[in-house]
Structures are given as C-alpha cells and as structure tokens.
N, C-alpha and C positions, 0 to 999 in steps of 0.2 A: 688560449682555448684549453690547453691541458690543465691549466690551474683551475679553470671553471669546473671541469669535469671531476676534478679531485675534491673541490670545495664542497660540492652538493652533498656527497655521502658523509663527509665530516660533520657538516652542519646538521644533517639529519640525525647522526648519532648523538651529537651534543644535545639536540632538542629532546631525543628520547630519553636521555639520562638525566634531564633537568629535574632536580629533586625539589619540586613544588608541592606543598601539602594542601589538603582540603577536607570537606565534610560531604557526606552523601545523605540523600533522603528519598524515600519512596514518593513518587508523584501520585496524584489523584488518579486512580485507576477504576474502572468499572469492576463490579463483583462478578466473578465467573467461578465456575467449579472445574478444576483442572486436576489431573493426577499429579500428586507431589513429585517434584523432581529435586535432585540435589544441584544447588547453584554452584557453578564451576567458574564463573567469571562476573564481574561487575557490569550490568548493562549500561549502555551509553546514555540512557534516559535518566540515569541517576544524576547527571550533571546538567539537568535542565530545569532549574527552579523557574517558577513563573510561566511555564509551558505545559500544555495539556497533552498527555499520552493516554490514549484509550485502548484498552484490551477487549477484543471480541472473543467471546467463548461460544461453542456450539455443541449441541448434543447429538446422539445418533438419531434422535426423533426428528431433528431438522435436517438430517441428511447433508452433512458438509461435503461428502463426496459428489453430491448432485449438483453443486454450484461451483462456478468459478469464483475467482477473488473479485472480479467485477460485479457479479450477481450478489455476493455477500455484502459488499460495500453499498450497493444500490438499495438493498432491502433493509439493511440494518443500521445505517447511519444517514446523517444529513448531507453527506457528500453526493456530488452529482457525477454520474457515470455517462460518458458520451458513447452510447452503444449503437452500432450500425445494424443490429438485429440479433436474435438469439443465437449465440455461438459465434458471432462475428466480431470484428475488431471492437475493442472497448478500451477507453482511455479515461483517466481521472482528472477532474477539475476540482481543486481545492482552493478555497478563498478566492476564486475568480481567475486563477492562473490557467495557463494552457496545459495541454498534456505533458509537454516536455519539462515543466516546472515542479514536478513532484518525483521524488526519488523512490525507488522500489528496491527492497533488499530481501535476500533470502539467506538465512543464517549468517547475517552480517556481510554478505557478499553483494555488491551493487549489481543489478541485473537489467538496468535501462540499457536499451540498445544504443551503442556508440554512433551508429550511422543515423538513426532516426531521432535519438535523444529522448525517447520516451519508452514506455512499456505497454504491451498489449495485455490487458488484464483479463481477457478471455481465454488465454492459453495457460493460465496458471489456475489448475484446479485445486480445490481444497482437500482431495484425497492425499493422504500421507502427511498433511500439515497438522500441527498441534495448536497453533496460536497466531493471531494477527494483532499487531500493535500498530496504532495509527498516531503519528506525531504531527499535531496541528500546528501550522504556522512555520515561518522561515527557520530553517535549521541547517544553514550552510556551514556555520562554525562547527557543528557536531558531526555532519555527514558528508560534507563536501558538495560538489557540483549537483545541480538539479533540484535541490531541495529548497527552492524558493517558496513555494506554497505549503510544502510539508513532505512527510516521508511515511511510507508504509513498510512494515517489517513483517515478513513471513518467517516462521521458525519452526523446527522440529525439536523434539526433546524425548529422551528415553527416561521413563520413570525407573528409578533403581530399585523399587520395592516390588516389581512384577517378575516372577520367574519365567512364566511362559503364558502366552496369550495368542490365540488366532481369531481373527474377526473377518466376517464376510457381510458385505452390504450389496443389495440389489435394489434398484429403483426403476420402476416402469412408469412412463409418463405419456400424456397426450401427444398427438402428432408423430407417433412412432419413435419416441425417444426412450433409450434404455441405457442405464449407467450401472457400472459394476465395480467393486473394489474388494480386494482380499489382502489381508495383512497378518503377518506373523511376527511376533516379538518374543525374545527369549533372553535370559540372563544365565550365563554360565561362569561361576565364580566371579571374577572381577570384570568380565567382558559382557557387554549388552549389545544386541543388534536388533533391528527391525527391517523387514522387507515388505514393501507395499506395491501392489500392482493395481493399476486401474484401467477401465476401458469406458468410453463414453461414445455412444452412437446415437446421433440426433438426426432424425430425418427431417424434422421441421416442416411437415406437411400441414401448415395451418392456413386457414382461409383469411382473406383480407379484402377490403374495399379498395379498388383501383381508382383512386381519385384523379389520376392523370390521364385517364381514357374517357372517351365519351360515354355518357349514361352511367358512369362509375359502377362498372360490374363488379360482382364478387368473384375473386379468383382464388386458386389454391396455389401456395408457394411450391414450386417444382425445381428450384435451384438453390437450396440453402443447407444441404446436408453436411454434417460434421462427423468425422471419425477421429477419435483421440485415444492414443495408447501411452502408457507411461509406467516408469519404474522408479521408485523412490527408496534408497538404501541408506540406513543410519547405522553407525557403529560407535561405541564408547567403550574405552579401556581405561580403568582405573590402575595406574601403574605404580602406585605407592608414593609415599612422602609427599602427599598433596598434589600429585601430578595426574593430569587427566588428558587423554588423547581422544579427540572426537573427529569423526569423518562423516560426510554426507554426500551422496551421489544422487542426481536427479536427471533422468533421461526421458525425454518426451517427444512425441510426434503427434502432429494434427493435420489432418487434410480437410480442406473446406472448399465447398462450392460457395462462391461469394454471392450473397444475396444481392440481386440487381436492384436498382432504384426504380420506383413506380414509373412505368411508361418506357423502360428499357428492356431490351431482349439479351442483355449481356450474359455471357456464359464463363466468367472468369473463375480460375481456381487458384488456390494458394495452399502451399505446404510449408509447414515449419517443423524443423527438427532442432531441438535444443538440448544441450549437455551443460549441466551446471555440477561443479564439484568443488568441495571446500574441505580442508583439514585444519583443525586447531590443536595446538599444544598449549596447556594451561598449566601453570605452576602456582599453587596457592600457598602463600606464607603467612606468618603472623601479621605482618604490616604491609606486605606487597602482594600483588597478584600479576603475574606475567602472562601474556597472551601472543603467541606467534601464530599468524594465520596465512595460509596459501590457498588461492582459489583459482578457478578456471571457468569461464563461461564462453560457450560456442554456440552461436546462433546461425542457422542455415534457413533462409527463406527463398521459396520458389514461387514467384508470382507468374502464373501461366508458364512461359519458358525462361523467364528472367530470373537468374539465380544471384542472390546476394548473400555473402558470408562475412560475418565478423567474429573476432576472437578477442577475448579479454583475459589477461593473466595478472593476478594480484598477488603481492607479498607485503604483509603488514606485521608490525610488532608494536605493542604498547604495554605499559606498566601503571598499575593503579598503586599509589602510595597512601598510607595512613599513618599519621603521626599521633593524633589525638582525636577526641570526639568532635573537635571544632574544625579540623582541617582534613581534607582528602583531595587527591589530584590525580588526574590521568595525563600521561605524555605518550605520544605515539608518532609513528612514521609509516607511511603507506606508499608502496611503488605499484604502478599499474603500466602495463604495456598493452597497446591496442593495435590490432590489425584488421583493416577493412579491405576485402576484395569483392568489389561490387561490380555491377554490370558496365559502369562507365569509368571507373577508377580503382586504383589500388594504392593504399597508404598505410603507414605505420606511425605511431606516436607514443611518447612516454610522458608519464606524470609522476611526480613526487609531491607528497603532501606531508606536512608537518603540523601536528595539532596539540593543543594543551587545553584541558578543562580543569578548573579548580573550584571547589566549594568551600565556603566559609560560614560557620554558624556562631556568631558571637554570643547569641542568646538561645535558650531552649525553643523560642517561638519565632526566631528570625534566622533566615538563611539567605546567602547570596551565592550565585554561581557565575563564573567567567570563563567564556570559551574563546579560544583563538585558533585560527587555522591559516596556513599559507600553502598555496598550490603553486608549484613550478610546472608550467605546461610547455613542453618542448624546450626546457631551460629558462623560459621567461615567466616572471611572477605574474599570476593573476591577482587582482586586487585583494589586499589583506582582509580577512574575514573575522570580525570580532562578534561576540554576543554577551549580553549581560542580563541576568534574571534575579528576581528577589521574590521571597515568599515569607508573609508575615501572618501568623496565627494570632489574631487580636482577641479572640474569645475562645475559651475551652473549658468544658466541664465534664463529668462523667458521661453525660448523655449526648452532647453535641459540641461541635467546634465550627468556628468561622474563620475563613482564611482570605486574605487579600494578596494577589500575586501580580507581577508585572515583568515584562521583558522588552528589551530592544535588541534587535539583531540584524546583521547583514547577511544576504544570500547572493549566490552567483550561479551562472550557467555557462559552461564553455560551449562555444559553437560546435554543432555536430559536425561529423565527418561529411555528410551530405551538404550542410551549409557551406563548408569551405572547398569542397573538391568535386561536387556533382558537375558532370559535363553534358550539356553547356550550363553556365550559370553560377558555379560555385565561386564563393567570395573568400579568398584566404586572409583578407585584411579585416574580417569582422572583429569586433571587440566582444568581450564576454558581457552577457546580460547581468545587471546588477540590481539588488533590491535593498531597500531599507524598510524594516517593519517594527511596529511597536504594538504591544497588546496589554490590556489590563483586564484581570479576572477576579471574580468573587466566587468563592467555593464554600459550600455548607454541608456538613454531614450530621445525621441524626441516627442514633442507635439506642433504643429503649426496648430491652427484652425482645418481643416478637416483631417489633417494627423497626425498619431501617429504611432511610431514604437520603438522597443526596441531591444537591443542585449545583450547577455551574453555569455562570453567566460570563461571557468573554466579549470584549470589544476590541477590534483590531483595525489597524490602518497600515497599509503597504504601498510603496512607491517602486515601481520596476522601471529602470532606465535601460537604454540601449536595447529595447525589445526588438527581436529579430523578425521581420516579415519578408515574405517573397513578393517582389514587385515585377511587372512587365518592363522589359528594357529591349528595345529593338525587336528581335525575333525570338527572344527566350526570356524566361523569368530568372531573377537573381535576388539573393537575400541581401538586406541592408538593415543597419541599426537606425531605425527612423522613428521608433514609437516610445512614448513614455505613457505608462498606464498606472493609475491610482486605484487601488482596490481598498474598500472599508466595509465593515460589517459588523454583525452581531451573531453570536452563537449561544444557544442555551440548551443544556442537556439536564434532564431530571430522571431519576431512577428511584424506585421504591419497592420494598418487598414486605410482605406481611404473612407471618406464620400464625395460623390460629387452628389449634387442634390438629387434624389431618390435612388441613388445607394450607397450600402454599400459593399465595397470589403475588403477581409482579406486574410493574408497569414501567415503560420507558417511553420518554418523549425526547425528540431530538429536533431542534429547529435552527436554520440557518437563513439569515438574511445577508445578502451579498450585493453591493453596489460597486460596479467597475465603470471606469471611464477612460477614454483616450484623452490625454492632454497634449499629445503632439502627433501630427499625421503627415504623410508624405504630400508633396504638391499635387494638387489636383483632387485630393480626397478630403477637402475641408468639411464635407457633410458628415464625416465620421468623428469630428471634434466633439468631445464631451459625451459621446454616446456610449451606452452599455455594450461591453464585448458580446460578439455572437456566442450563442449556446451557453451563456452563463445565467441561469434562473436567479431572479432576485429572491425568491422564497423556495425553501425546501423544508417539508415537515415529514418527520418519520415517527409513527406511534406503534407501540407493541404491547399487548396485554398477555400475560402468561398465567395459567392456573395448573395446579397439580394436586392430586389427592390419591394417596396409596399409589397404585401402579399405572394411573391414568394421568395424562397431561395433555394440555392443549394450548393453543394461542390464536389470537386474531391480531393481524397487523394492517396498517394502512400507511400510505404515503401520498403526499401532495407535491407535485413539482409544478412550479409556476411558469409563466410565459417565457420563452426563449426567443431572442431575435435571431433571425437567420443571416441577416447582412449587416455590415459594420455601420451603416447609416440608420439602421433600426427601422427601415421601412417595411420589412416583411418579418413576421413572427409566427411561431407555432404556439397553438393554445396551450393552457395549463391542463393538466390532467390529474386525476386521482385513481389509485390502485388499492385493492383490498384483497387481503389473503386470510386464509385460516387453516388450522391443522389439528389433528388429534392423534394421539400415540398411546400405546399400551405396552408396558414392560412385562416380560413373562419369563418363567423359569421351566425347563423340561429336564427331567431326571436331576442329576447333580452336576453335570458338566456342560450343560447348554443354557444360556440366558440370552435374551435378545429384546428387541423392540420392533414393534410393527406399527406403521404410521400412514396416515392418508392426509394429503394436503391439497387445497384448491387455491389457484392464484388467478388474479384478475376476476374476482367473483362476479362483478357486474358486467363482465364482457365489454370493457371499455375499449373503443376504437381510438388508438393514440399513436403518436410518433415521438421518439425521443429526438432523432434527427430527421430533417426534412426529406420526404419521399422514401423513408425507411419504415415499412410497416412492421408492427410488432404483433405477437400472438394474442388471441383473446383469452376466454376462460379456459383453463386447463388444469388437469389433475395429475397427481403424483402419488404413487403407492410405493412404499419402501419396507424393506424388512433388514434388520441388522441382527446378526448372530455373533455371540462371544463363545468360543470353544475352549 
C-alpha cells in the first residue's frame, strides 16, 4: 500500500517531464471583434486537429450582462438548452447527450457539480465575462471527465493596452425585469485589475395559458421571481522575464422561486451561493511555456430547507514544448480533491489525471494531433482515453481555402457522488460511462476584399456504453449501467460578412440534425428500444442577420426547435416551435469622456405560445431597453 501511494506522484512527475514535441495550429473559429490581449499561455484547443471550436463574441448593444450562458447558447447556436423557465434551471444537450455529458470550465477550472455531475447554465451570467468557446464533440482526452458530448469554456481576460475604463450597463425589460452591471478596469505599471459587480432582478410576471386546467384559462406567473448578485475580480501581474501571475475570483448568489409546473400550486424555493477562485503562474520561454494552476470551487445549494454543499480543490501543472515548426507537445498532471456534504451523505474523493497532447505537421497543409489521458479515481484507473485528429488543406489560393478534417476519440464520465452514495439508492459499484466517437468535417473560407464567408459541414457518430439511469427497485430508485446509446448527426455552420461603403452586413446560419437511439434497455422497458431520447430535438436551426451603418446597428434573429419526445417510448411529444427577435442600437459620444450605446430589443415577436419542457410555460412577446456607458 505504501509503495502504491509513493508510485502515483512519481509517475505523475515523469509524465509531466516527458519531452515529446509537436506542432500547433489555430482551429477554425468564428470571426469576432474582441479587445486585443497578450497571449500568456497556449490554449488547449491548439491540440485538437479535426475538431470544431467556435468562439462567440458579443457587443454592448446585445447586452451580454442581460443574459445567462444558457440564454446565449440557446439564442446564438444550434445547441439545445433544456430550460425549466426564464431564470430557472437550464442544462445543455450537445450532440444528443444528457446534461451531465458536457463539461463546463471557467478560466480553465472545471465547474460541473460533482454531486449532480452537471452545470446549471442559468446561474452563469455573462456579466464580467469576455469570451465563450464551444468545443463540439467528445473531448475527454483533452479535458477529462464529463466531456462526452463536448465542452464549453468561459473566460475573462485583461487587455494590456487599456489604462483605465469604467462601464455601466442598465437593462429594463418586460414582466418587471431589471439587470445592472458596473465594471472598473485599470492598469498601473505592470499590474492590471478589473472589478465587475452585477445585479439581476427578474419578477417574471408573464401571462400564460394553463393547458392543465379546465377551459385553459390565461393566468399570470406569480411564483418565478429571481434575484441574483455577483462580484467578478480579475488581476494580472507581469513580473518580468516572461513571467505572468493571473488570479480571478467569482462570488455569486441567486435566490429563486421555483416556477411550478402547470396544474401545480407548488411554492418551492432555491438559493445557490457559489465561490470560484483560480490562480495561474505562467512562465514563457523561447521553446517552453510552463503553467501552474490552483483553483477552488465551492457550491452551496439550499432547496427549501435541504442544504447541499460541495467543494472542489484543484492543483495542476503542465508544460508546452516546441522543438521545431513540425513538432509541439503539452504534458501535464492535475490533482483534484472533492468533498460533498449533502443532506443524506458526506464523502470525499481524490483524482489524479495525467495527460499528453502532441501535434505533428509533416507538410505545410497536413497536420495530426494525438491526445492521451489517464485518470486515477480513488487510486483506481479509469479506462485509458485517447484521441486522434487530422487536418488536410487540399486547396488554397490567395482568395480561398478548402480543408478536410477528421477525428476519432474516446470520452468518459465518472459516476457522480449522488449516483454512488445517495441514501437510499446509491450504487458504489457503478462503472464509468464510456464513449467512442468519430467525426468528418469539410471547411471552406473565402476572403476577397470586402466579402468574407466561411462554411463548415460536420458528420458525427458516437456510441455511449454503460449509460447510467435510475430505475425503481423495491421501495426506492437506484442507478445502474444498463443503457447503450448511439447518436449520429450532421452540423452545418455558415457565416458571411459584406462591407460596402458605410454598410456592414452579416449573416449567420447554424443547423443541427441529431438522431439518437437506445440500443439496450432494462428488462420491462422494451418499448424504448431504438427510440429517440427524450428532449433531444432532431432539428435545431438558428439564423441571424446583422447590419451596421455609421453609429447605427441592428439585427434580426430566428430559431426553430423541432419536436421533442417527452417519454422514452416516444408516445408523447411536444410540438416544434419557432421564435423570432430583433434589435436596434445607436452608439453615441457625449463630451470627450463619455461614450455609450443605447438599444432596444424585442423577443418572441409573434407572441408564440411554446414549451421547451413539458408543462413549463415560457414568456410571450417581450421588450428590453438597454443603455451602456463607458467613462
């Protein structure tokens, strides 16, 4: 036993110091306008040939502080967000996976709940955030557990060219909703810092048709209020000789009246208090970049009188090596300690992960990437996780280029604390869920003076084994590894921009077709065999038109969400729905020290009556007025 305890750190150190070399390449990314920042470390997406990473940008006119991460992904992408109502719990479904099969990171720190195994995207406001990156497809070899369907990265960054800036944003909306944000940023010699404070007060007093009551009366929502407060603090110190020290703190609190389902008079409440902190030490050399990271995530959730507390502490170190233009590599190790004090159990666990990513570019138009990861969970190895990708630019001239890409990878998800220890029903003998996925992509870029456009078409196939579901047994429910799921589909993304004189026109189109099916079911559930998984729409379409001239800009957006089955046997379904929105904004300057943007948006223009989840009403037509000031 003592030898085993000593061997793990030694193995981790050897893995970290493994001198394997490789090449890096920028992935296809959406075009966004962001403040220039000094690159202090090599992003993990660098080692992902053949996979799609999309960057979402947002302007003051669109009001990033006015939306949660869930709202942003639902409105701007082909991803499907399972929302229980405005401001209520929201989870992500990517490529047909469940909520717990997608990893969420903040400044490189994993923030999925270790007890639930998923993240609530409604409690992550965009206030204080600078960038959202979406990694489509299985990425377990790059990011670890939970990234079976994909990964989402939230990040903050401090532009080094801004000496001082103070911004204020206020947004007033229908149904008694009011959101505010104030942020101050400053650089003093070699130290930069930014402080952001936000407040979201949502009364959510919208009308809805009560389809669960006789004569389907129109009622007003009287138990769905949300109050959210938060503080985001960023610090950067350039300490000389290529060394950078970065620290971020995020403290948030959200109190919610849980919107009851139609026909219910429930008056549940929930309070979440979240503390997230991360510190990075980065050392940039001529051929190597070292990064040491320490992080802490503390989540406290009180549902009515039931209090659940989880704590994650992380320590990681990695090094990027570069020997030539053809080889680059990253080697690293990560240690995580998790503690869960919940209403029915109290447990701690430890994880050690060792990972290796290598890129090789034998030709200017051809590149390969190999990723390897091994997790030791409570001293026992989780199945080894590899990934392999390739990118081939088969045509290129000064105007356009065509690229063919592909990858195959393995993903995994460690059973959650609730899955293993919940009383009654927890099953400590559960195996980790495992996935194998493959993807083929065709990318095209065109750039000719004032016209730019790009297209990407992806085909994917994924198989998930040991899928965990909770099943009734005697007088309680218990989780078991009984399901195998196959997900396959197609994703298409198109973006173009035309500049003509004073006009700037843009268009985005995002389409996802997803087919999932149960390939094995528990005894007695044979009707579920071969059926589409619940709440996975086969079709999701997102369209957006942008126009800008001088100080005026506007947009029109539309989305279509296809039919969603409510039950595993596909006997009950929610109808498809379409939503449209539009907005206009004006940039202004007052004196020499105040600039700003004033905007007006309308959502659900046609006042569509729809439900994302069954018996969960959503708001009709609503308006939002916003003003943003830079001082």
